[in-house]
Every structure is written in C-alpha cells, then in structure tokens.
N, CA and C of each residue as an Amber inpcrd file, in Angstrom:
protein
   387
  50.8320000  92.5150000 157.6260000  50.9470000  92.6000000 156.1970000
  51.9970000  93.6440000 155.8040000  51.9280000  94.7650000 156.4250000
  52.8630000  95.8320000 156.1190000  54.2800000  95.4420000 156.5180000
  54.4210000  94.7710000 157.6170000  55.7310000  94.3340000 158.0870000
  56.3250000  93.2780000 157.1550000  55.5130000  92.3890000 156.6570000
  56.0140000  91.3560000 155.7430000  56.4600000  91.9710000 154.4230000
  55.7740000  93.0100000 153.9780000  56.1770000  93.6920000 152.7420000
  57.5230000  94.3750000 152.9330000  57.7230000  95.0050000 154.0770000
  59.0030000  95.6580000 154.3620000  60.1280000  94.6410000 154.4310000
  59.8710000  93.4940000 155.0560000  60.8920000  92.4520000 155.1400000
  61.2160000  91.8880000 153.7630000  60.2000000  91.7340000 152.9440000
  60.4090000  91.2230000 151.5970000  61.2610000  92.1970000 150.7760000
  60.9300000  93.4870000 150.8430000  61.7170000  94.4930000 150.1310000
  63.1450000  94.5700000 150.6570000  63.3160000  94.4620000 151.9650000
  64.6510000  94.4850000 152.5490000  65.4580000  93.2840000 152.0700000
  64.7940000  92.1320000 151.9320000  65.4790000  90.9300000 151.4480000
  65.9170000  91.0640000 150.0030000  65.2240000  91.8870000 149.2280000
  65.5790000  92.0930000 147.8240000  66.6200000  93.1980000 147.6800000
  66.4470000  94.2860000 148.4150000  67.2880000  95.4580000 148.2480000
  68.6620000  95.2870000 148.8770000  68.7380000  94.7210000 150.0710000
  70.0200000  94.6190000 150.7730000  71.0640000  93.7990000 150.0110000
  70.7360000  92.6450000 149.4730000  71.7660000  91.9280000 148.7070000
  72.2310000  92.7060000 147.4760000  71.3290000  93.4670000 146.8750000
  71.7090000  94.2570000 145.7060000  72.6700000  95.3800000 146.0960000
  72.5160000  95.9120000 147.2800000  73.4030000  96.9820000 147.7420000
  74.7960000  96.4590000 148.0670000  74.9070000  95.1960000 148.3760000
  76.1870000  94.6340000 148.7710000  77.0480000  94.2230000 147.5830000
  76.4710000  94.0870000 146.4190000  77.2620000  93.6820000 145.2650000
  78.1480000  94.8340000 144.8280000  79.3560000  94.5010000 144.4900000
  80.3380000  95.4980000 144.0890000  80.2190000  95.7360000 142.5880000
  80.1000000  96.9780000 142.2090000  80.0010000  97.3440000 140.8030000
  81.4070000  97.6290000 140.2990000  81.8120000  96.8840000 139.2800000
  83.1300000  97.0720000 138.6930000  82.9620000  97.7150000 137.3240000
  83.8300000  98.6470000 136.9690000  83.7120000  99.2410000 135.6390000
  83.9640000  98.1730000 134.5800000  83.1900000  98.2470000 133.5000000
  83.3060000  97.2270000 132.4660000  84.6230000  97.3340000 131.7040000
  85.0900000  98.5350000 131.5180000  86.3440000  98.7030000 130.7890000
  87.1590000  99.8030000 131.4520000  88.3910000  99.5170000 131.7090000
  89.2980000 100.5300000 132.2260000  90.0000000 101.1760000 131.0470000
  90.3650000 102.4350000 131.2080000  91.0770000 103.1190000 130.1470000
  92.4680000 102.5390000 130.0330000  92.8560000 102.2610000 128.8210000
  94.1930000 101.7620000 128.5320000  94.8470000 102.7110000 127.5300000
  96.1120000 102.9920000 127.7020000  96.7760000 103.8430000 126.7050000
  96.8470000 103.1150000 125.3660000  97.0300000 103.8770000 124.3160000
  97.0620000 103.3110000 122.9720000  98.1730000 102.2790000 122.8460000
  97.8510000 101.1900000 122.2030000  98.8520000 100.1580000 121.9580000
  99.2990000 100.1640000 120.5030000  98.8420000 101.1490000 119.7320000
  99.2600000 101.2460000 118.3460000 100.7100000 101.7100000 118.2830000
 101.4410000 101.1330000 117.3750000 102.8380000 101.5300000 117.2190000
 102.9140000 102.9360000 116.6200000 104.0360000 103.5700000 116.8130000
 104.2170000 104.9200000 116.2760000 104.1580000 104.9040000 114.7590000
 104.6560000 103.8350000 114.1360000 104.6140000 103.7320000 112.6760000
 103.1710000 103.6810000 112.1820000 102.3130000 102.9410000 112.8850000
 100.9050000 102.8620000 112.5040000 100.2300000 104.2140000 112.6730000
 100.5040000 104.8880000 113.7630000  99.9290000 106.2120000 113.9850000
 100.3710000 107.1850000 112.8990000 101.6270000 107.0810000 112.4910000
 102.1240000 107.9430000 111.4240000 101.4150000 107.6560000 110.1030000
 101.1780000 106.3750000 109.8060000 100.4580000 106.0070000 108.5800000
  99.0340000 106.5550000 108.6030000  98.3730000 106.4600000 109.7440000
  97.0040000 106.9690000 109.8770000  96.9940000 108.4820000 109.6810000
  97.9170000 109.1840000 110.3080000  97.9740000 110.6370000 110.1810000
  98.2780000 111.0600000 108.7460000  99.1470000 110.3260000 108.0700000
  99.4730000 110.6490000 106.6850000  98.2610000 110.4270000 105.7800000
  97.5460000 109.3220000 105.9830000  96.3430000 109.0540000 105.1910000
  95.2700000 110.1160000 105.4610000  95.1460000 110.5480000 106.6980000
  94.1810000 111.6040000 107.0260000  94.5890000 112.9320000 106.3970000
  95.8790000 113.1990000 106.3420000  96.3550000 114.4240000 105.7150000
  96.0070000 114.4230000 104.2230000  96.1980000 113.2770000 103.5740000
  95.8740000 113.1550000 102.1470000  94.3720000 113.3260000 101.9370000
  93.5640000 112.7290000 102.8080000  92.1070000 112.8640000 102.7160000
  91.7040000 114.3250000 102.8900000  92.2540000 114.9910000 103.8860000
  91.9110000 116.3890000 104.1390000  92.3410000 117.2710000 102.9770000
  93.4870000 116.9650000 102.3890000  93.9480000 117.7300000 101.2260000
  92.9840000 117.5470000 100.0580000  92.5040000 116.3380000  99.8490000
  91.5290000 116.0650000  98.7970000  90.2500000 116.8570000  99.0450000
  89.7580000 116.8350000 100.2670000  88.5350000 117.5690000 100.6110000
  88.7370000 119.0660000 100.3790000  89.8630000 119.5940000 100.7950000
  90.1380000 121.0230000 100.6120000  90.2190000 121.3900000  99.1320000
  90.9210000 120.5710000  98.3500000  91.0560000 120.8530000  96.9140000
  89.7060000 120.8070000  96.2150000  88.9150000 119.7900000  96.5050000
  87.6000000 119.6620000  95.8820000  86.6590000 120.7900000  96.3160000
  86.7810000 121.2130000  97.5510000  85.9430000 122.3140000  98.0310000
  86.2750000 123.5910000  97.2690000  87.5570000 123.8300000  97.0640000
  87.9650000 125.0120000  96.3010000  87.4330000 124.9530000  94.8680000
  87.4730000 123.7470000  94.2610000  86.9990000 123.6040000  92.8780000
  85.4950000 123.8540000  92.7640000  84.7420000 123.4230000  93.7440000
  83.2780000 123.4800000  93.6660000  82.6800000 124.6290000  94.4660000
  83.4860000 125.5370000  94.9010000  82.9980000 126.6300000  95.7480000
  81.9860000 127.5090000  95.0260000  82.1340000 127.6740000  93.7310000
  81.2340000 128.5470000  92.9760000  80.1040000 127.8030000  92.2830000
  79.9010000 126.5210000  92.6010000  78.7970000 125.7760000  92.0070000
  77.4770000 126.3780000  92.4670000  76.5110000 126.3890000  91.5770000
  75.2210000 126.9870000  91.8960000  74.2010000 125.9550000  92.3720000
  74.6080000 124.7150000  92.5000000  73.7090000 123.6700000  93.0020000
  73.4390000 123.8780000  94.4860000  72.5470000 123.0550000  95.0030000
  72.2460000 123.0620000  96.4280000  73.5140000 122.7020000  97.2110000
  73.7270000 123.3550000  98.3230000  74.9510000 123.1520000  99.1010000
  75.0880000 121.7050000  99.5680000  73.9750000 121.0400000  99.8460000
  74.0450000 119.6320000 100.2760000  74.5410000 118.7400000  99.1580000
  74.0920000 119.0220000  97.9280000  74.5440000 118.2220000  96.7820000
  76.0280000 118.4540000  96.5080000  76.4590000 119.6870000  96.6360000
  77.8750000 120.0060000  96.4230000  78.7230000 119.2860000  97.4640000
  78.3190000 119.3800000  98.7280000  79.0760000 118.7170000  99.7990000
  79.0820000 117.2070000  99.6100000  77.9550000 116.6540000  99.2160000
  77.8760000 115.2050000  99.0070000  78.8030000 114.7620000  97.8840000
  78.8660000 115.5430000  96.8060000  79.7470000 115.1630000  95.6930000
  81.2180000 115.2710000  96.0930000  81.5560000 116.2740000  96.8920000
  82.9370000 116.4400000  97.3590000  83.3350000 115.2580000  98.2350000
  82.4780000 114.9090000  99.1880000  82.7970000 113.8080000 100.0990000
  82.8310000 112.4680000  99.3730000  81.9450000 112.2880000  98.3910000
  81.9390000 111.0350000  97.6260000  83.2190000 110.8930000  96.8130000
  83.6930000 112.0110000  96.2530000  84.9200000 111.9770000  95.4620000
  86.1240000 111.5640000  96.3150000  86.1730000 112.0190000  97.5550000
  87.3310000 111.7680000  98.4270000  87.1620000 110.5290000  99.3120000
  86.0690000 109.8200000  99.1810000  85.7940000 108.6660000 100.0450000
  86.8880000 107.6010000  99.9560000  87.4230000 107.3790000  98.7750000
  88.4680000 106.3700000  98.6010000  89.7270000 106.6820000  99.4020000
  90.0230000 107.9460000  99.5250000  91.2050000 108.3350000 100.2970000
  90.9850000 108.1230000 101.7910000  89.7400000 108.2600000 102.2270000
  89.4440000 108.0160000 103.6440000  89.5300000 106.5280000 103.9650000
  89.1490000 105.6790000 103.0110000  89.2110000 104.2420000 103.2740000
  90.6560000 103.7560000 103.4130000  91.6210000 104.5340000 102.9220000
  93.0330000 104.1740000 103.0880000  93.4580000 104.2660000 104.5530000
  92.6860000 104.9770000 105.3640000  93.0020000 105.0940000 106.7900000
  92.7590000 103.7610000 107.4990000  91.8370000 102.9730000 106.9860000
  91.4690000 101.7130000 107.6390000  92.5630000 100.6480000 107.5270000
  93.3620000 100.7050000 106.4850000  94.3910000  99.6790000 106.2650000
  95.3870000  99.5660000 107.4310000  95.9460000 100.6640000 107.9380000
  96.8540000 100.5210000 109.0870000  96.1530000  99.9580000 110.3290000
  94.8820000 100.3260000 110.5150000  94.1330000  99.7800000 111.6490000
  93.9540000  98.2740000 111.5000000  93.6440000  97.8370000 110.2830000
  93.4700000  96.4030000 110.0500000  94.7780000  95.6500000 110.2520000
  95.8900000  96.2590000 109.8820000  97.1890000  95.6140000 110.0630000
  97.5120000  95.4180000 111.5430000  97.0350000  96.3160000 112.3880000
  97.2590000  96.2100000 113.8350000  96.1560000  95.4150000 114.5320000
  95.2080000  94.9000000 113.7390000  94.0900000  94.1020000 114.2580000
  93.2010000  94.9040000 115.2200000  92.9690000  96.1650000 114.8600000
  92.0230000  96.9870000 115.6090000  90.6250000  96.4890000 115.2510000
  89.7510000  96.2920000 116.2260000  88.3930000  95.8190000 115.9190000
  87.6810000  96.7510000 114.9370000  86.8870000  96.1520000 114.0490000
  86.1910000  96.9290000 113.0290000  85.2880000  97.9950000 113.6290000
  84.6590000  97.6920000 114.7410000  83.7490000  98.6690000 115.3390000
  84.4970000  99.9420000 115.7320000  85.7130000  99.8000000 116.2200000
  86.5010000 100.9680000 116.6370000  87.0120000 101.7300000 115.4170000
  87.5530000 101.0180000 114.4460000  88.0890000 101.7170000 113.2710000
  86.9640000 102.3670000 112.4620000  85.8170000 101.7220000 112.3610000
  84.6910000 102.3110000 111.6380000  84.1640000 103.5580000 112.3490000
  84.1300000 103.5160000 113.6760000  83.6970000 104.6850000 114.4410000
  84.6780000 105.8450000 114.2180000  85.9590000 105.5440000 114.1590000
  86.9760000 106.5720000 113.9130000  86.7830000 107.1890000 112.5260000
  86.5440000 106.3300000 111.5250000  86.3340000 106.8240000 110.1700000
  85.0640000 107.6760000 110.0810000  83.9990000 107.2460000 110.7520000
  82.7570000 108.0170000 110.7560000  82.9750000 109.4020000 111.3700000
  83.7560000 109.4530000 112.4440000  83.9890000 110.7500000 113.0840000
  84.7780000 111.6700000 112.1580000  85.7610000 111.1400000 111.4550000
  86.5500000 111.9660000 110.5330000  85.7030000 112.4110000 109.3440000
  84.8490000 111.5190000 108.8510000  83.9530000 111.8590000 107.7470000
  82.9610000 112.9410000 108.1840000  82.4610000 112.8230000 109.3900000
  81.5090000 113.8020000 109.9160000  82.1620000 115.1760000 110.0670000
  83.3730000 115.2080000 110.5820000  84.0890000 116.4820000 110.7140000
  84.3430000 117.1230000 109.3520000  84.7040000 116.3050000 108.3660000
  84.9380000 116.8330000 107.0200000  83.6380000 117.3630000 106.4260000
  82.5280000 116.6570000 106.6490000  81.2410000 117.1090000 106.1300000
  80.8450000 118.4410000 106.7460000  81.0720000 118.5960000 108.0310000
  80.7590000 119.8670000 108.6880000  81.5980000 120.9960000 108.1160000
  82.8670000 120.7120000 107.9060000  83.7700000 121.7190000 107.3600000
  83.3370000 122.1170000 105.9470000  83.0460000 121.1320000 105.1110000
  82.6580000 121.4140000 103.7280000  81.3510000 122.2070000 103.6930000
  80.3690000 121.7990000 104.4810000  79.0880000 122.4980000 104.4940000
  79.2650000 123.9570000 104.9320000  80.0870000 124.1790000 105.9320000
  80.3280000 125.5390000 106.4150000  80.9110000 126.4170000 105.3090000
  81.9110000 125.8960000 104.6140000  82.5820000 126.6800000 103.5730000
  81.6600000 126.8930000 102.3760000  80.9790000 125.8400000 101.9310000
  80.1080000 125.9440000 100.7540000  78.9330000 126.8800000 101.0320000
  78.3230000 126.7510000 102.1950000  77.1970000 127.6280000 102.5260000
  77.6480000 129.0830000 102.6700000  78.8070000 129.3000000 103.2390000
  79.3220000 130.6650000 103.3590000  79.6000000 131.2510000 101.9800000
  80.1630000 130.4560000 101.0950000  80.4250000 130.9220000  99.7310000
  79.1410000 131.2580000  98.9950000  78.1260000 130.4150000  99.1570000
  76.8490000 130.6880000  98.5050000  76.1780000 131.9280000  99.0900000
  76.2900000 132.1160000 100.4010000  75.7070000 133.2960000 101.0200000
  76.4050000 134.5590000 100.5350000  77.7060000 134.5060000 100.4440000
  78.4670000 135.6440000  99.9570000  78.1180000 135.9640000  98.5150000
  77.9910000 134.9430000  97.7070000  77.6570000 135.1240000  96.3030000
  76.2490000 135.6960000  96.1470000  75.3120000 135.2410000  96.9760000
  73.9340000 135.7280000  96.8490000  73.8100000 137.1900000  97.2680000
  74.6700000 137.6500000  98.1570000  74.6150000 139.0660000  98.5620000
  75.2370000 139.9690000  97.5050000  76.1640000 139.4480000  96.7260000
  76.8440000 140.2950000  95.7390000  76.1240000 140.2860000  94.3890000
  75.2460000 139.3100000  94.1460000  74.5170000 139.2530000  92.8710000
  73.2320000 140.0800000  92.9750000  72.8890000 140.7610000  91.9340000
  71.6330000 141.5160000  91.9630000  70.4550000 140.5310000  91.9110000
  69.3310000 140.8860000  92.5360000  68.1730000 139.9720000  92.5550000
  67.5070000 139.8090000  91.2310000
C-alpha cells in the first residue's frame, strides 16, 4: 500500500517537474514615440501646476484636510484626463493608461495631503487655544 502511494505520487510529481516554466511577459522597451512622451509630460506638468496653484490657494482653509485635498484634486481632475489622449492616440491599452493615471493621481494626493496637513499643524501651533 505504501509503495503504491509513492509510485502514484511520483507519477504525478515527476511530469510536473519536467514542464518548462516560461515567463508570461518579457520586458520590452517603450514603443511610444518621443512626441507622445513629450505630450504626456507636458500634460502632467500642467496638471501638477494646477495642483500646486490650488494647494497654495486653499492652504489656509479651516476645513478638514481631507476635504481640502479632495476639492483640490477634483478641481484639477480635468487636466489629468488630458494625459490619456496621447495614450489613446498610440493605442495604449486602457488598463495600462488608467493604471498610469491612478499612480499620478495618488502621488498628487499624497503631496497635497502632506502640504495641507503641515499648514494646518503650523497654524494650530501659532493660534492661541
């Protein structure tokens, strides 16, 4: 009984060990044209400028820092969507371009929250209780 179990397991395991595992995707260098990359960088620069300007305007708001950050990001959302147009022109899959936009939005949110919270902390230390 024990020997038959070992033979059965060997019959299952050995063929699995012989199969060659190939990576599903190999890294490929970017195929985006330089003009497309320049358009994306320019749109990101405009978005970042919008975020910076709005952050400066709302730095002294007394609302909750999350609400301030949310209003800043909502105001500049249209400028971030301009980044998607060059990707669509190059036929970049939506999943990739959306992931790129999410990462840029997330970085901007972190930046805004850091600045707004620091401003509120500074203001609360200088105001009398």
